[in-house]
C-alpha positions in Angstrom: -12.2 -15.5 -0.9 -10.2 -12.1 -2.1 -6.8 -13.1 -3.0 -4.2 -12.2 -0.5 -2.2 -9.0 -1.1 1.4 -9.3 -1.7 3.7 -6.4 0.4 7.0 -6.2 -0.2 8.8 -5.3 3.2 12.6 -3.2 2.8 14.7 -2.8 5.7 18.5 -3.6 6.3 17.8 -4.8 10.3 16.9 -8.5 9.7 15.2 -8.6 13.1 13.0 -5.9 12.2 12.7 -7.4 9.1 11.6 -10.9 10.0 9.2 -9.3 12.8 7.4 -7.3 10.5 7.1 -10.5 8.0 5.1 -12.3 11.1 3.2 -9.6 11.6 1.8 -9.6 8.2 1.6 -13.0 7.3 -0.4 -13.7 10.6 -2.9 -11.4 9.4 -2.9 -13.1 5.6 -0.5 -11.1 3.6 2.0 -12.5 1.6 5.4 -10.9 2.2 8.4 -10.5 0.1 11.3 -9.3 2.0 14.8 -7.4 0.7 17.3 -5.7 2.6 18.5 -3.3 0.6 17.1 -1.2 -2.0 19.0 -2.9 -5.1 17.2 -6.0 -4.1 14.0 -4.6 -3.6 13.9 -3.0 -7.2 15.0 -6.4 -8.9 11.8 -8.2 -6.6 9.8 -5.2 -7.2 10.5 -5.5 -11.1 9.6 -9.4 -11.2 6.8 -9.7 -8.8 3.3 -8.6 -8.5 3.2 -6.2 -5.8 0.3 -4.3 -3.9 2.2 -2.6 -1.4 5.6 -1.4 -0.5 6.8 -0.7 3.1 10.2 0.4 3.6 12.5 1.6 6.1 14.1 5.6 5.3 17.7 4.3 6.7 18.7 1.9 4.3 22.6 1.5 3.2 23.3 2.6 -0.7 20.3 3.8 -1.3 17.8 5.3 1.6 14.1 4.4 1.1 12.9 7.9 -0.2 15.4 7.2 -3.1 14.1 3.6 -3.3 10.3 4.6 -3.3 11.6 7.6 -6.3 13.0 4.2 -8.4 9.7 2.6 -7.5 7.2 4.9 -8.2 8.8 5.3 -11.9 8.0 1.7 -12.4 4.8 1.4 -10.9 3.3 5.0 -9.7 0.0 3.5 -8.8 1.4 1.2 -6.1 0.9 2.4 -2.3 4.2 3.2 -0.6 4.9 3.6 3.0 8.5 5.0 4.2 9.2 4.4 8.0 11.7 6.0 10.2 12.8 5.7 13.7 15.1 8.9 13.6 12.8 11.2 11.3 9.6 12.5 12.4 6.8 13.3 9.7 6.9 16.6 8.2 11.2 16.9 9.0 12.1 16.0 5.6 10.2 15.9 2.4 9.4 12.4 1.0 7.6 10.7 -2.2 6.0 8.0 -0.2 2.4 7.8 -0.2 2.1 7.8 4.1 4.7 8.0 6.8 5.2 6.3 9.8 7.4 6.6 12.4 8.9 3.7 13.9 8.3 4.2 17.6 5.0 6.3 17.5 3.2 3.5 15.6 2.0 0.6 17.2 1.4 -2.9 15.3 -2.4 -2.3 15.0 -1.8 1.2 13.5 0.8 -0.4 11.2 -1.8 -3.0 10.1 -4.7 -0.5 9.6 -2.7 1.7 7.4 -1.8 -1.0 5.7 -5.4 -2.2 5.0 -6.5 1.3 4.0 -3.5 2.0 1.9 -4.1 -1.4 0.2 -7.8 -1.2 -0.2 -7.4 2.5 -2.0 -5.2 0.8 -4.7 -8.2 -1.1 -6.1 -9.8 2.4 -6.7 -13.3 3.8 -5.7 -16.2 1.4 -5.5 -18.3 1.7 -9.0 -21.0 3.7 -8.9 -24.6 1.9 -9.4 -26.2 3.1 -12.5 -29.7 4.4 -11.8 -31.9 3.0 -13.7 -33.6 4.8 -16.7 -36.3 7.1 -16.2 -39.5 6.9 -18.0 -41.5 9.8 -19.1 -44.6 10.2 -16.3 -47.1 9.7 -19.2 -45.8 6.0 -19.7 -46.0 5.1 -15.8 -49.2 6.2 -16.1 -50.4 3.8 -19.3 -48.5 1.1 -17.6 -50.7 1.6 -14.2 -53.5 1.5 -16.3 -53.0 -1.5 -18.4 
């Protein structure tokens, strides 16, 4: 069985955080939560995290700034930014994906997380072709 992926969810709304944690844990993910950027950075620095899901509107440090700090620590970890007020394309961000909270169903969120965490593993290894033998070796082998 594959090891479960660990997700760091960051949101200052504890009810939203609780719902997300429940949603992800029932799908088999391990979930760590933080209610602000400073707690998230501390958790990210001490825990093996496979994906970060953060809200844009955080106190003290917004989600975009948080992603900037986390990308400096580990640039290969996929990070998803969500927002209720900002729509995709209205503001630049450093996240690997942006989801508008009101336009994204729980199924869409789960699918995006599945795709992003699979991408973290990297591309599948190519199967090495068998070394080709010269045609005369094949003919000699068949004649024997």
